[in-house]
N, C-alpha and C positions, 0 to 999 in steps of 0.2 A: 908462361905466366898469364894468369887471368886478372881482369880488372873490373871492379865494380865501383859504384858511387852511392853516397848518401843523397837522398832526395832533397832538393831545396824546399823551403817553405814549411815543411812538415814539422820542423823544430827550429825555433828562432832564438838561439842563445845570443844575447847581446854582444858578447865579445867576438863572435864568429859570423853572425848573420850578415848577409849583404843587404844594403839599404832597400833595394827593389823588392825584397821578399815580404816586407811589411804589408804591402798592398796587393800581393799576389795571392792566388788561391788554387782551386782545382784545375782551371785551364792550364796554368803554368806547370803544375805537378804532372798532369797528364802529358803535356808536350815533352817534358824532359824524359819521362819514362819511355815514351814512344821513340824518342831520339836514341836513347840508350839501347833499346831493343834493336833498332835499325843499324846502329853503328857497331854492334858486336860486343858491348859491355856484358860482363858475366852476370852481374846482379845489380839491383837497386835495393836500397835499405831504408828502413824507417825505425826510429827508436821508440822508447817506452817511458812515459811518466803519466799515469792516469790522472793525478792531481798535482798541482804545484802549490806548495805552501806559500801564502802571501808574503812571508818574510824572505822568500827566495826568488821572487819574481824578478827583482832587479838583476840578479846574477844569472838566472836560468831562462828568463823569458816566460811568458804565459802560454805560448802556442806550442802544443805537442799533440800532433795527430795520433790517433790510435793505430798501432802498427798492423794489427790483423785486418781491421776494416780497410785501411788504406791499401795494403798490399793485395787484398782480395779484389778490390776495385781495379787496381792496375793490372792484376793478373788477367782479368777479363778483357782488357784492351790490348795486351801484348801477346806475342806468340812464343818466344823462346827464352826470354831473360828470366833468371832466377830471382826469387823474392826473399830477401833476408830481413829477419827481425834483428835489429842491431842496437841494443839487445833487450829481450823481454826479461823483466824482473820476476823471477820464479816465485818468491814468497808472496806476491800480491794476489795470486790466484790459486784455487785448488787445482792440482794436477789433472784431475778428470775433466774439469771445465776447460782447461787449457788444451788438453788432448783432443777434445771434441772440436773446438774452434780451429785448431791447427790442422787436424786431419781433414776437416771440411775444406779449408783453404788449399791444402795440397791436392785434394781430389778435384776441386774445381779448376785448379791451374794445371792439371795433368802432370803433377809430380815436380813442380818447380819451387817448392818451399825449401828454404834454408832456415833452420831454427837457431838463431843466436840467443843465448841466455846468459843471465848474470844473477848475482845474489843481492844486488842493490846496495845503496850507500846512504840514502837520504832519510835520516831518522824521522823528521816530521812527516814525511809522506807515509812511512810505515805506520806511524801513530794514527794518521787520518784514516788509513785503510784497515786498521785493526790487525796489522801484521806484526809478527814477532821479529823485532830488529836484532836482538841478541842471538836468536837461534837461526838467523837467516842462512848461515853456511850449511849447517846440518840439514835444514829443510831443503836447500837447493840440491844437495847430493841426493836426497830421497826423491825429490821431484823429478829429476832426470831419470832415475830408475823407474819411477812410476809412469812417466810418459812412455818409455820404451815398452813397459809391460802392457799398458793400455793399447798400444798400437800393434803389438806383435802376438798377443795371446788372445784366445777367444774360447771361453770367457777369460777375463783378465783378473789376476790376483796380485796384490802387493802388501807386504807386511813389514812395516817399519815403525820406528818410534813416533814419528810425526805424521806419516801418511799410511793409511791402511784402507784397503778395500778388497773385496773378493766377489767373484761371480758377476762381473759387470761386462757389458759389451759396448764398444765404441764403433758406431757405424754412421756415416761412411768411413771406410778405412783410408789411410793415406795411399795415394797412388804410387809413391816411391817405396820400394821394398828393400830391406825389411822395414825401414821407416825413414823419414826425412833426416838428413844429417843434422846433428846437434853440435854447435860450436859454442864453446864457453868463453865469455869475455872476462877480462880482468888481468891485472899484472901481479897480484899477490901469489905467494908460493902455493896457497891453498887453491887459488883459481887455476893455476897451471896444473896442479895435481888432479883437480876435478876434470879439467879438459882431457888430460892424458888417460885417466882411468875410467871415466864415465862418458866422455864426449867423443866426437869425431873430428875435432879441430879446436883451435885456440884463436881468440881475437884479442890481442893486446891493445891498450891505448898507447899514447905517445910514450916511448920507452928508449933509453939509451941503447946504442948498438950492442955494447958488451953485455948488458943485462938481457937483451933480446936473444942473443946467441946462446947465452947460458940457459935461459928458460927453455928454448927450443931443444937444446941437448938434454936437459932434464926430462922434458916431456917424452922425448924419444926413448930415453933410458927406462922411464917408468912403464911405458907401453911394452917395451921388449921384456922387461922383468915380469909383467903381468900376462904375457903371452897374447897381447891384443894385436890383431892384424887389421887389415882393411884400410880404406882411404883415410888420409890424415891431412888436414888443411891448416895452414897458418896464415891468417889474414892480417896484413900489416897496413898501417896508414901511409898514404903518400900525398904530399901537398902541403899547403894549397898551391895548385897549379895555375900558372898564368902564361899561356902560349900566344894569346892574341891580344894582349894588353898593349896600351899605348903609354909612352912613346915606344917605337920599335919599327922594324921593317923585316923583310923576309929573312935576311941574314941573322938578325937577332932572334927571330923565332926558331930558326934552325939551331942556333946556339943553345937556346933554352931546351929544345928537344933533346940535344945531345946530353945536356946536364941531367935531364930526367932519365934518359936511358942509362946513364951511369948510376943514378939512384936505384933504378929498377934492378940493375945487376948487383949492386951492393946488398939490397934487401934479399934478393934470391940467394946470394952466398951466405947470408945470415940465417936462412931457413924459411923465408916466406914463400908460399906457394900461390898466393892471391893478394892483390893490393886493393885497398879501399881508398879511392881517389877523391880529394876535395878540390874544387875549382874556385878561383876568384871570378867574379862576374859583375858587370855594371847593370845588366838587365837579363831577361830571359833569352833574348836573341843572342846576346854576347855569350851566355852560358852554352847555348847550342853550338856556337862557333868554337868555343874552347873545347867542347867534347869532340867536335869533328876534327880539329887540329890534333888533339891528343890521339884519336883513333888512328889517323894516318901517320902521324909523326912518331908515335911511341908504341901503341899497341901492335901495329902491323910489323914493327921492327924488333919486338921483344921475343 
């Protein structure tokens, strides 16, 4: 089992953000990414909202770092950890513009990019960006195919109802061949189908165990029926984790580690291949302590 984490500070949703993140910035983000790289976490992640409608700031928060810029910066500081967009909203950008920026990120990071994508859900944001909310599902399907075409053909062609281009070249090419893995986010039947037939993995949000197992089985069946082979990842959420929280002592910490190991085993049996971990933390020092305890108490034993 592999383990990654969402970066702190880069998105500050009021219901989930830790109090210390409000006054934090690049130094804390960089420190967490370097710690994750050192401790053996598989990926760090950054999400995507180019603009936040003022009517949604109370629920969403206003702070959302750009994922491509953020991950490119951290890729230059780290050595081995993968860089996950969790998730890019495909209808917000033309696929060729996205193909260029993502290929550049993958080239600069020596093949460490993981492309998490979704179709989006926030209608006012679509309106502000001039994107088609009603047609977002169909556009997302075509955008994935267009990204693959832009990265794997030279010159590239794509002929769809919403995305068309021919005789274009994207350079630099992605370092990872044939292209960076594309993992599709979302719990809907259409998202699972998109992940199975067009992607290389699936990223569900919080989802009941029975629904999770059914969706994994459905995706595997769809891939088999379509004759799709190759690596397939299912990235499930885990947490929030609190291994070093007070009150408590060493025995309590071991007990919490055992509980987490049971959760890891349960998610593995449901079909997860990688876990996206969230931590509780009182400050940046505490978060690093949580990560260190998790690495030794859970990751090394999974």
